[in-house]
N, C-alpha and C positions, 0 to 999 in steps of 0.2 A: 582782679589782678593777681590775687594769691593763687588762684587756680592756674593761670597762665604761667606764673613763676614755678609752681610745682611741676606742671606739665613740661616745661622747658628742661628742667634738670632730670626729669624722668626719662625723656627722650634721649638725652645725652647718655645717661647711665645704661639704658636699654640698648642703645645703638652700639656703645662700646662693647658690652657683654656679648651681644649677638655677633658682631663683626669678628671679635677675637675668637669666639667659639667656632664659627663657621670657617674662619681663616685656618684654624687648626686642621679641620677636615680637608680643606682645599689643598693646603701645602703637603699634607701626608699623602693625599691622592697623587699629587705631582711626583713626590719622591718615590712612590711605588709604581709609577708608570701608568696611572689611571687617568682617564679623561673626565673632565667635569664640564657638563653642558651648561649648567646654570649656577650662578652664585646670587642668591636672593636675600635681600633684607626685607622681611615681611613675608606673609603667606598669601596664597590665593592668586588672584588675577594680576598679571603684569601691568603696572602703571606706566613705567618708563625704564629705559635701560640702554646699554651700549655693548656692542661686540664688534670685532674686527671686520666681519663680513658685511653687516648692514649699517654700521655706525650707530649714532644716537637716534632713538626713535621712541615714540609714545605708543601705548597700547600693546596688544598681543603681537607676537611674531607670527608670520605666516604659518599655517598648519603644516606645510611641506618644507619648513625651514630645516636645512641641514647644518648642523653645528660644525662638523668636520674637525673636531678637536679644539674649536674656539669657544671660550666661555662667554655666555651672555651675563653681564653684570647688571642686575635689575633691582628696582624697588617695587614691591608688590602691595596689594591693597590693604591687607590686615597687618599692622605693625606689632605683632605679638610674638615675633621670633624671626627665624630665617632658616634657610637650608642651602645645601650644596647638592645639586643633582649630579651624582656620579654615574657614568654610563654602566649599564649592566647590573644595577642594584634596584631592588624594590624598596622604595622609600615613601616619603610624604607626598610625592607627586603621583604615586600609584601608576607610574608609567611601566607598561609591560610590552611595548612594541618590539623589544629585542627577543622575546621568548621563542619565536619561531626561527631565529637566526643562529648561525654558528657563533660561539663565544670568541670574540676578538681578544688579542693579547692586552689591549688597553682597557678592557672591561673589568669591573669589580669581580664578576663571577669567575673570571679566569685566573684570579690570583690565589695564592696559598692562604691558609688559615692565619698565619702570623701577620701577613700583609693586611688582610681584612681587619683583624683585631686592632692593628696599629692605626688604620684610617678611622675606624669607628670610635676609638678612644682618644684620638688627637684633640677633639673639641674640648672634652673634659680636662685633658692635660693642659691645654692652653688657658682654661679658666683658672686652674691652680697656679700656672705661671704668672698670670695677670695679678692674682692676689699676692703672690710672693713679691712681684716687682713693686706693687703699691706699698706693701708693708716695709719693704727694704728702702724705698725712696723716703717714706715718712721717717723711718728710723735714722737714716743718714742726714736728712735735712733738719729734723726737729730734735733728734736725740730722744732721750727718755726723761720726762719731767715727773718727779715723784714728790708728793707732799711729805715733807720730812717730819712726820708725826704719826704716832700710833695711839695717841691719847684721845679718849672720848670726851668731848666737851659737854655733850648733852644727849640724853635718851628721851625721846618723845614719850609722852604719857601713854599713848596707845601703841607704842613700839612692841613688836614681837619679842624683842630682847629684854623687855621689862620683866616678862614672866620667868626669864632665866637669870635674873639678878645682875644683869649688866647695868652699871651705874655711871652717872656723870663723874668724870675725873679718873675713871679706870684707865690704866695704861695696858694695852694689849701687847703681850710679849710673844706668844706663840699660838698658832692655830693648827691643830692636829700634829703637834710636834715640830712644825716648821716655824722658824723664827721670822717674825714680821718686822720690816724696817721702814715701812711707809704706809700711808693710808690706802694707797692703791693696792698694796698686798693684802691689807685687812679686808677690803671689799672682794678682791679676787679669791682669796682662800675661803671666805665665808659663802660667797654666792656661786662662783663659777667652777671651782674645783670640787670634783666628786659630788655633783648635784644629787641630792636625795640621801646622802650619807650623814650620819650624826657627826657633829663637830665638837671637838674638845678645845676650849679657849682658856689659855693660861693668861691671867691678868695680874697686875700689881695694883693694890689698893691700900693706901695709907702705909706704904712700906712693907706690906705683907703680900705674898703670892697666894692666889686662889685659882682653882680650876672650875670652869663652868662647862656643863655638858648641854649642847643644844641639839634638839631633835631635827634630823634631816628631813623627814617626811613632812613635818609641820612647816619647815622652811620652804620646801618645794610647793606646798599648798599656798603659802603666803605669796610666793612668786606668781603662781597661777592666778590667784585671786586678784592681785594688783595689776596683772597684765590686762584685765578687763578695763581698768581705768587708766592704763598707760602711765603708771607711776614709776617707770623704770628708772633706777638710780636713786630714787628718793623714798621708796616704800619701806626701807629698813628702819627709818625713824632715828637714824644716828647722824650726828655731826662731829667732825674732828675738831681739835683745838685750832686756834688761829682763824676763826670764822668771823666775818662781818656780814650783817644783813643789810642789803641795799634795796632801794625801791626802784622797780623797773618802770612802773606807770601807776598813775592815780586816776580813779574814776571821778568824773565830774560830779560835783555836789555830794560826794561821799563824806563820811566823817573825817577821813584823812585829808581830803581837799579843803574842808572847812577849817581844819587845824593848821593848814599851811604847808603840808608835805608836798614835795615835788619829786619827779623822776630824777634819780641820781643821788638822792639823799641816803645817808648811812644812819641806821637806827642805832643809837648808843644805849639808851635805857628805856625801860618801861617800868614805871614806879621806881623802886630802888634796885631793880634787877638789871645788871649789865647784860646786854643782849649778845649771846655768843653762838646763837643757832636760830635758824628759821623755825625749827620745831618749837623751841622755847618761846619765840615771838608769838606763834600761834596759840600755844598753851596758855600763856599769860593773858592774852586777849579773851580766850574762852573762860578762864578762871574769873576774870573781872565781871563776867556775866552782865554786860551792857552798862556797867557802872563806869563813871569817869575815872580815868587813870592818867597820871603824868607821863608824858613822852618827851624824850630828848633825842635830837638828831643833829647830824653834822652835814653842812653844805659848803663845799669848798673848804675854807679855813674858819668858818663861823659855826658857832653852836646855837641851836634854837631849842626853845622849850614851849610846851603847850599842854593842854589836857585833851583827851580824846575819849569818846564813848562809842562803843560798837552799836550798829543798827540792830534791828529786830532779828536779823539772821546771824547775829554775833560776829559780824565782819566790819572792817573799817574801810574797805574799798581800795585796796592796793594789790598790785602784783609785785611780789618780792622774790629775791634770790640770794643764795649764798655767795660770798666772795672770800676766797682764801687769801690771807695776807701774811701767812707765816713763811718759814724757810722752805725753799724748793731745791731739791737735789737734781741738778741737770747732768745727765750722763751723755757724753758725745761718743759716737762710734765711727770707726773708719769704714771705707767702702766695702771691703770684704766681710768685715764683722757685721755690717748692716744687712748684707745679703743673708748671712747665716741666721741673724735674728728675724729677718723677714720670712725665711723658710719656717723657722720654729713657730712664729706667730701664726702663720697660715695653718700649720698642723694643729696648733693649740685651738684655733677657732673651729677647725674641722671636727676635732674631738668634742668640743662644747656643743656644736650643732647636733652631732650624732647622739650625744648623751641626752640632749633635749628631745630628740625623736624617741629615744628610749623611755623618757618620762611621759611622753604623750601616750605611748602604747601601754604603759603601766597604769595610766589614768591619773597620774599626779599633776599633769598639765593638760588643761582642756584644749582640744584640737582647735576649736574656733577662736581661742585666744592666742594660739601659737602661730597660726598661719596668716599670711597677708597676700592678697592678690594685687592686681594692677593699681587699684585705688589706694590701697594702703602703701604700696611701694612709692607711688607718685607723691603722696603726702610726706613720707619720710625723706624722699629725694629733696624736696623743697626745704624741709626743716634742717637737714644736715648741711645743705648748701649755705643756709643762713649762718650756721655755726662756724664756717670757715672751710677753706679749700681742702685741708688735710682731713677734716672730719668727713667731708663729702667723699673724698677718695677712700677712706676707711669703709664707708657705707657701701661703695661700689665693690670693694674687695670682698666684703661679707656677702653681697649679692652674688658675686662671681663664684664663691665657694658653694653657696646654696644651689646655684644653677648647676654646678658640676655634680653635686650630690643627687639632685633630682634627675638629671639626665642619665646618670649611671644606674638608676633603678631598673630592674629587669621587667619593665613595662613595655609592651609592644608600642611601636611608633617612637619610642625614646631610644637614645643611643644604647642604653642597657638592654633593651629588648632586641635590638639588632645584634649586639654582642652575644646574647644568649643563643640566638638562632645560628650564628656563625660557629659557636662552640659546639652546638648540637650537630651541625653539619660536619665539623671537624672530627668529632667522635664517630659519626656514622660513615665518614669518608665518602659522603654522598650528599648532594644538595637536596633540600626540601623542594617539592614542586612549586611552581609559581602560584598556583591556585591557593595552596596552603599559606604561602607567605602573604598573599593578598587578604585572606581571611584574618590572619593574625594582625596585619596592619590596620584593617578596618576596625577590629575589636579594640585595638589600642587607641585608634583615632577617636572613637566614640567614648571610650573611658576617659580620655583627656578632656573631651568636651564637657562631659558630666562633671568631672573634677573642677574644671574652670567655672562652670555655672555655680557649683556649690561655693567655691571661693569668692566669686563675685557677689553671691548672695550674702555671705558673711561680711564682705567688705562694705556693702551698702546698708546692712542692718547693724553694724558694729556700733 
């Protein structure tokens, strides 16, 4: 059932992204007077479709079918993308039937360089527009919720920041000279801003200010290492103030089950230690080293006590998570302000992705841990959908930005490859011959197949 759940949301995400991208090409072609014979969701053989001339039909159209300016809207065999077949253009269809004919006014090849560039870039532009629209909608509907604290409640014993003297109870005032006002900004400035650069952290400890210097390369390596285990969002080993640890589920016949713990319980104490962090919860159990320890928890309005002893793997058999119970600062935004913030968020995410690519080329982030193919995207589609509609939408927006970036790369068979050819032709003031374009398209096609095989291999062996 989980596979079907993930597949369902993957198809929705992929469908939206492909349709929006190809719709951009289609509308740009219409605006510049070009004809589009085919609008396909999926690649390869036609499964079914509709056009004004033949109506709805299954299978391939007749070999002598004349489109005459009417678009065939179709679903094709391989649901890994889509395309718009623009008349007079050498593209994914490898159609060259027009090469011996005179260029008509409605063909791609008869248009000027600016019009060609507009049509080729319209898909990428629509992907960015979709991301902006999603982020604007979320901002308008949800506002911005920030955890109104910058105080560190606990630093995990194995935390990266332990080596840089960050301690429980420290109040973070500034990071790289920028004032922090929420836990969201703490994480943003530490992890996402200027990835790979050293960080200067100004803290207040026992009424005195101290400056901590954190190595950027070490932090990048930490992100890379923990990407292997998908510990995104938790690998820093830090928890803010106002955290409660609750039980998500209990394994049958585990030490926790025998002690009487149930899903939904809130852990209050282990021994004499008030539990303020999931990392603290883990550390105390490890420190007990399979010895019995008192445990106190809350269920509804009742308090329960028992003793618990970890198993031979030093675990008690629970899945747990943090619950923030402190003050939250909710900022609401108007319609136009939401659009502005949606645009800013899109460019912020774009810069972050580009920086991540830079770290991959530098070797700070391992390629196989940074990329994800259809299997990985399908898995994440299901997970984000479970976390809520807005979280899923944010995931789709990030995919849309990623798709735009990949498509704009100057690789043959991608939009960026077509753009490069058009620019070369514009500078030469002369078209490349059809044979050359076909060779370039074939090279690009096989490069993409090789890349897809590599990514699928990484997906299945991850």
